[in-house]
ZADO-1210 file (C-alpha; in nm, 4 decimals, padded with zeros to 6 digits):
<atoms>
<atom x="00.0027" y="00.0206" z="-00.0211" code="UNK" pos="1"/>
<atom x="00.2776" y="00.2504" z="00.0975" code="UNK" pos="2"/>
<atom x="00.4240" y="00.2214" z="-00.2415" code="UNK" pos="3"/>
<atom x="00.0642" y="00.3064" z="-00.4235" code="UNK" pos="4"/>
<atom x="00.0233" y="00.5997" z="-00.2058" code="UNK" pos="5"/>
<atom x="00.2279" y="00.8446" z="-00.3916" code="UNK" pos="6"/>
<atom x="00.0490" y="00.7448" z="-00.6959" code="UNK" pos="7"/>
<atom x="-00.2922" y="00.7849" z="-00.5188" code="UNK" pos="8"/>
<atom x="-00.1750" y="01.1345" z="-00.4202" code="UNK" pos="9"/>
<atom x="-00.0825" y="01.2690" z="-00.7505" code="UNK" pos="10"/>
<atom x="-00.3918" y="01.1576" z="-00.9116" code="UNK" pos="11"/>
<atom x="-00.5409" y="01.3426" z="-00.6051" code="UNK" pos="12"/>
<atom x="-00.3643" y="01.6387" z="-00.7137" code="UNK" pos="13"/>
<atom x="-00.4433" y="01.6335" z="-01.0748" code="UNK" pos="14"/>
<atom x="-00.7972" y="01.5633" z="-00.9713" code="UNK" pos="15"/>
<atom x="-00.8027" y="01.8720" z="-00.7452" code="UNK" pos="16"/>
<atom x="-00.6411" y="02.0957" z="-01.0353" code="UNK" pos="17"/>
<atom x="-00.8537" y="01.9985" z="-01.2911" code="UNK" pos="18"/>
<atom x="-01.1769" y="01.9855" z="-01.0887" code="UNK" pos="19"/>
<atom x="-01.1217" y="02.3337" z="-00.9235" code="UNK" pos="20"/>
<atom x="-01.0451" y="02.4880" z="-01.2370" code="UNK" pos="21"/>
<atom x="-01.3560" y="02.3582" z="-01.3850" code="UNK" pos="22"/>
<atom x="-01.5531" y="02.4671" z="-01.0943" code="UNK" pos="23"/>
<atom x="-01.4043" y="02.8052" z="-01.0904" code="UNK" pos="24"/>
<atom x="-01.6265" y="02.8431" z="-01.4578" code="UNK" pos="25"/>
<atom x="-01.9094" y="02.6250" z="-01.4053" code="UNK" pos="26"/>
<atom x="-02.1498" y="02.8787" z="-01.2400" code="UNK" pos="27"/>
<atom x="-02.1015" y="03.1447" z="-01.5079" code="UNK" pos="28"/>
<atom x="-02.0848" y="02.8451" z="-01.7774" code="UNK" pos="29"/>
<atom x="-02.4505" y="02.7246" z="-01.6433" code="UNK" pos="30"/>
<atom x="-02.5945" y="03.0897" z="-01.6763" code="UNK" pos="31"/>
<atom x="-02.5535" y="03.1462" z="-01.2775" code="UNK" pos="32"/>
<atom x="-02.7630" y="02.8433" z="-01.2111" code="UNK" pos="33"/>
<atom x="-02.8513" y="02.8556" z="-00.8592" code="UNK" pos="34"/>
<atom x="-02.8394" y="02.4811" z="-00.7770" code="UNK" pos="35"/>
<atom x="-02.4589" y="02.4591" z="-00.8802" code="UNK" pos="36"/>
<atom x="-02.3689" y="02.7467" z="-00.6572" code="UNK" pos="37"/>
<atom x="-02.2998" y="02.5503" z="-00.3373" code="UNK" pos="38"/>
<atom x="-01.9971" y="02.3689" z="-00.5227" code="UNK" pos="39"/>
<atom x="-01.8837" y="02.6163" z="-00.7765" code="UNK" pos="40"/>
<atom x="-01.6971" y="02.9672" z="-00.7506" code="UNK" pos="41"/>
<atom x="-01.9740" y="03.2263" z="-00.7789" code="UNK" pos="42"/>
<atom x="-01.7179" y="03.5181" z="-00.7815" code="UNK" pos="43"/>
<atom x="-01.3610" y="03.6150" z="-00.7288" code="UNK" pos="44"/>
<atom x="-01.3283" y="03.6275" z="-00.3670" code="UNK" pos="45"/>
<atom x="-01.0648" y="03.4448" z="-00.1811" code="UNK" pos="46"/>
<atom x="-01.3417" y="03.2430" z="00.0057" code="UNK" pos="47"/>
<atom x="-01.4454" y="03.0842" z="-00.3349" code="UNK" pos="48"/>
<atom x="-01.1141" y="03.0001" z="-00.4292" code="UNK" pos="49"/>
<atom x="-01.1111" y="02.8265" z="-00.1185" code="UNK" pos="50"/>
<atom x="-01.4076" y="02.6367" z="-00.1953" code="UNK" pos="51"/>
<atom x="-01.2647" y="02.5537" z="-00.4978" code="UNK" pos="52"/>
<atom x="-00.9920" y="02.3898" z="-00.3303" code="UNK" pos="53"/>
<atom x="-01.2032" y="02.1864" z="-00.0717" code="UNK" pos="54"/>
<atom x="-01.5063" y="02.0525" z="-00.3181" code="UNK" pos="55"/>
<atom x="-01.2548" y="01.8422" z="-00.5341" code="UNK" pos="56"/>
<atom x="-01.0565" y="01.7420" z="-00.2558" code="UNK" pos="57"/>
<atom x="-01.3502" y="01.6195" z="-00.0382" code="UNK" pos="58"/>
<atom x="-01.4824" y="01.4397" z="-00.3364" code="UNK" pos="59"/>
<atom x="-01.1437" y="01.2807" z="-00.4059" code="UNK" pos="60"/>
<atom x="-01.1021" y="01.1792" z="-00.0584" code="UNK" pos="61"/>
<atom x="-01.4683" y="01.0061" z="-00.0500" code="UNK" pos="62"/>
<atom x="-01.3500" y="00.7999" z="-00.3675" code="UNK" pos="63"/>
<atom x="-01.0044" y="00.7181" z="-00.2373" code="UNK" pos="64"/>
<atom x="-01.1654" y="00.6158" z="00.1477" code="UNK" pos="65"/>
<atom x="-01.2896" y="00.2925" z="-00.0468" code="UNK" pos="66"/>
<atom x="-00.9585" y="00.1909" z="-00.1248" code="UNK" pos="67"/>
<atom x="-00.7843" y="00.2957" z="00.2069" code="UNK" pos="68"/>
<atom x="-01.0557" y="00.1125" z="00.4041" code="UNK" pos="69"/>
<atom x="-00.7713" y="-00.0596" z="00.6166" code="UNK" pos="70"/>
<atom x="-00.6149" y="00.2634" z="00.7239" code="UNK" pos="71"/>
<atom x="-00.7460" y="00.3627" z="01.0398" code="UNK" pos="72"/>
<atom x="-00.6234" y="00.7157" z="00.9912" code="UNK" pos="73"/>
<atom x="-00.7736" y="00.8018" z="00.6726" code="UNK" pos="74"/>
<atom x="-01.0009" y="01.0496" z="00.7131" code="UNK" pos="75"/>
<atom x="-00.7804" y="01.2100" z="01.0097" code="UNK" pos="76"/>
<atom x="-00.5126" y="01.2597" z="00.7298" code="UNK" pos="77"/>
<atom x="-00.7186" y="01.3768" z="00.4776" code="UNK" pos="78"/>
<atom x="-00.9014" y="01.6219" z="00.7192" code="UNK" pos="79"/>
<atom x="-00.5198" y="01.7884" z="00.8162" code="UNK" pos="80"/>
<atom x="-00.4227" y="01.8013" z="00.4545" code="UNK" pos="81"/>
<atom x="-00.7903" y="01.9559" z="00.2961" code="UNK" pos="82"/>
<atom x="-00.7489" y="02.2148" z="00.5856" code="UNK" pos="83"/>
<atom x="-00.4023" y="02.2954" z="00.5104" code="UNK" pos="84"/>
<atom x="-00.4981" y="02.3409" z="00.1491" code="UNK" pos="85"/>
<atom x="-00.7824" y="02.5571" z="00.2196" code="UNK" pos="86"/>
<atom x="-00.6060" y="02.7891" z="00.4838" code="UNK" pos="87"/>
<atom x="-00.2858" y="02.8220" z="00.2978" code="UNK" pos="88"/>
<atom x="-00.4890" y="02.9650" z="00.0050" code="UNK" pos="89"/>
<atom x="-00.5789" y="03.3260" z="00.2331" code="UNK" pos="90"/>
<atom x="-00.2419" y="03.3179" z="00.3874" code="UNK" pos="91"/>
<atom x="-00.0673" y="03.3200" z="00.0736" code="UNK" pos="92"/>
<atom x="-00.3176" y="03.5523" z="-00.0885" code="UNK" pos="93"/>
<atom x="-00.3200" y="03.8030" z="00.1792" code="UNK" pos="94"/>
<atom x="00.0627" y="03.8097" z="00.2523" code="UNK" pos="95"/>
<atom x="00.1441" y="03.8537" z="-00.0930" code="UNK" pos="96"/>
<atom x="-00.1111" y="04.1400" z="-00.1506" code="UNK" pos="97"/>
<atom x="00.0138" y="04.3037" z="00.1854" code="UNK" pos="98"/>
<atom x="00.3542" y="04.3117" z="00.0262" code="UNK" pos="99"/>
<atom x="00.2896" y="04.3886" z="-00.3308" code="UNK" pos="100"/>
<atom x="-00.0775" y="04.5247" z="-00.2999" code="UNK" pos="101"/>
<atom x="-00.1967" y="04.3575" z="-00.6024" code="UNK" pos="102"/>
<atom x="-00.1556" y="04.0153" z="-00.7522" code="UNK" pos="103"/>
<atom x="-00.1718" y="03.9393" z="-01.1214" code="UNK" pos="104"/>
<atom x="-00.3999" y="03.6917" z="-01.1876" code="UNK" pos="105"/>
<atom x="-00.1414" y="03.4372" z="-01.3049" code="UNK" pos="106"/>
<atom x="-00.0238" y="03.4562" z="-00.9644" code="UNK" pos="107"/>
<atom x="-00.3788" y="03.3515" z="-00.8048" code="UNK" pos="108"/>
<atom x="-00.3813" y="03.0640" z="-01.0000" code="UNK" pos="109"/>
<atom x="-00.0222" y="02.9812" z="-00.8834" code="UNK" pos="110"/>
<atom x="-00.1350" y="03.0157" z="-00.5066" code="UNK" pos="111"/>
<atom x="-00.4457" y="02.7742" z="-00.5778" code="UNK" pos="112"/>
<atom x="-00.2145" y="02.4812" z="-00.7487" code="UNK" pos="113"/>
<atom x="00.0632" y="02.5513" z="-00.4643" code="UNK" pos="114"/>
<atom x="-00.1842" y="02.5414" z="-00.1951" code="UNK" pos="115"/>
<atom x="-00.3280" y="02.2212" z="-00.3653" code="UNK" pos="116"/>
<atom x="00.0335" y="02.0701" z="-00.4046" code="UNK" pos="117"/>
<atom x="00.1491" y="02.1315" z="-00.0354" code="UNK" pos="118"/>
<atom x="-00.1741" y="01.9513" z="00.1107" code="UNK" pos="119"/>
<atom x="-00.1103" y="01.6390" z="-00.1019" code="UNK" pos="120"/>
<atom x="00.2523" y="01.6311" z="-00.0339" code="UNK" pos="121"/>
<atom x="00.1847" y="01.7030" z="00.3361" code="UNK" pos="122"/>
<atom x="-00.1053" y="01.4124" z="00.3439" code="UNK" pos="123"/>
<atom x="00.1385" y="01.1737" z="00.1691" code="UNK" pos="124"/>
<atom x="00.4171" y="01.2206" z="00.4652" code="UNK" pos="125"/>
<atom x="00.1502" y="01.1859" z="00.7184" code="UNK" pos="126"/>
<atom x="-00.0013" y="00.8640" z="00.5235" code="UNK" pos="127"/>
<atom x="00.3824" y="00.7297" z="00.5164" code="UNK" pos="128"/>
<atom x="00.4207" y="00.8085" z="00.8785" code="UNK" pos="129"/>
<atom x="00.4300" y="00.5097" z="01.1016" code="UNK" pos="130"/>
<atom x="00.3635" y="00.7272" z="01.4292" code="UNK" pos="131"/>
<atom x="00.0193" y="00.9119" z="01.2986" code="UNK" pos="132"/>
<atom x="-00.2554" y="00.9187" z="01.5726" code="UNK" pos="133"/>
<atom x="-00.6068" y="00.9516" z="01.4787" code="UNK" pos="134"/>
<atom x="-00.8004" y="00.9628" z="01.7540" code="UNK" pos="135"/>
<atom x="-01.1522" y="00.9637" z="01.5586" code="UNK" pos="136"/>
<atom x="-01.2434" y="00.9186" z="01.2266" code="UNK" pos="137"/>
<atom x="-01.6145" y="00.9613" z="01.2871" code="UNK" pos="138"/>
<atom x="-01.4938" y="01.3218" z="01.4185" code="UNK" pos="139"/>
<atom x="-01.2797" y="01.4009" z="01.1311" code="UNK" pos="140"/>
<atom x="-01.5453" y="01.2997" z="00.8930" code="UNK" pos="141"/>
<atom x="-01.8203" y="01.5376" z="01.0571" code="UNK" pos="142"/>
<atom x="-01.5466" y="01.8170" z="01.0498" code="UNK" pos="143"/>
<atom x="-01.5235" y="01.7705" z="00.6860" code="UNK" pos="144"/>
<atom x="-01.9095" y="01.7589" z="00.6452" code="UNK" pos="145"/>
<atom x="-01.9476" y="02.0870" z="00.8447" code="UNK" pos="146"/>
<atom x="-01.6802" y="02.2537" z="00.6505" code="UNK" pos="147"/>
<atom x="-01.8752" y="02.1727" z="00.3397" code="UNK" pos="148"/>
<atom x="-02.1889" y="02.2894" z="00.5126" code="UNK" pos="149"/>
<atom x="-02.0195" y="02.6168" z="00.5888" code="UNK" pos="150"/>
<atom x="-01.9531" y="02.6658" z="00.2334" code="UNK" pos="151"/>
<atom x="-02.3060" y="02.6108" z="00.1290" code="UNK" pos="152"/>
<atom x="-02.4535" y="02.8068" z="00.3818" code="UNK" pos="153"/>
<atom x="-02.1952" y="03.1226" z="00.3209" code="UNK" pos="154"/>
<atom x="-02.2760" y="03.1251" z="-00.0332" code="UNK" pos="155"/>
<atom x="-02.6052" y="03.2103" z="-00.0077" code="UNK" pos="156"/>
<atom x="-02.5691" y="03.4010" z="00.3223" code="UNK" pos="157"/>
<atom x="-02.2527" y="03.5576" z="00.2766" code="UNK" pos="158"/>
<atom x="-02.0903" y="03.7494" z="00.5721" code="UNK" pos="159"/>
<atom x="-01.9752" y="04.1337" z="00.4515" code="UNK" pos="160"/>
<atom x="-01.5925" y="04.0535" z="00.5578" code="UNK" pos="161"/>
<atom x="-01.3191" y="04.1282" z="00.2943" code="UNK" pos="162"/>
<atom x="-01.2394" y="03.7361" z="00.2570" code="UNK" pos="163"/>
<atom x="-01.5775" y="03.7380" z="00.0978" code="UNK" pos="164"/>
<atom x="-01.5586" y="04.0249" z="-00.1225" code="UNK" pos="165"/>
<atom x="-01.5590" y="03.9972" z="-00.4991" code="UNK" pos="166"/>
<atom x="-01.2452" y="04.2345" z="-00.5792" code="UNK" pos="167"/>
<atom x="-01.3800" y="04.2818" z="-00.9209" code="UNK" pos="168"/>
<atom x="-01.7714" y="04.3532" z="-00.8600" code="UNK" pos="169"/>
<atom x="-01.7197" y="04.4669" z="-00.4814" code="UNK" pos="170"/>
<atom x="-01.9996" y="04.2564" z="-00.4220" code="UNK" pos="171"/>
<atom x="-02.0594" y="03.9542" z="-00.1650" code="UNK" pos="172"/>
<atom x="-02.2166" y="03.6230" z="-00.2526" code="UNK" pos="173"/>
<atom x="-02.4847" y="03.5341" z="-00.4974" code="UNK" pos="174"/>
</atoms>
């Protein structure tokens, strides 16, 4: 299993990179259909870019879990990796913007891919570690479901905070 972990993680990164890219445009491509809004990017806010990493990561974790049933730490590893990825997006974005004032679009794309790559590298290290302790798989799953529900909720009931503000339209949410 250890030899295939790296390959699984590489496929996961590809899935998240492609899935996140498609989800970035899906809402617009479908004529701003409300039914797709909970899983796709609805604007250019930092929050929506975090959702673009979370949704395909969570979907891939669900798929991957069927093949990693024997891993007692699977969901704990995925929780840590996914949270790291989504937290890196605002950290990198706001750090760079604080230093330079405005980031070009290509750099925002790099931040997305870099955050996903770091998350998968981190997960791979945890999967290969012999001493990683998972206290509760159920708690990890519930936490990921709760994060998903927060993304859905804030899609429709968006707080007026800068992380939710579309820098192009200066609006929040849908």
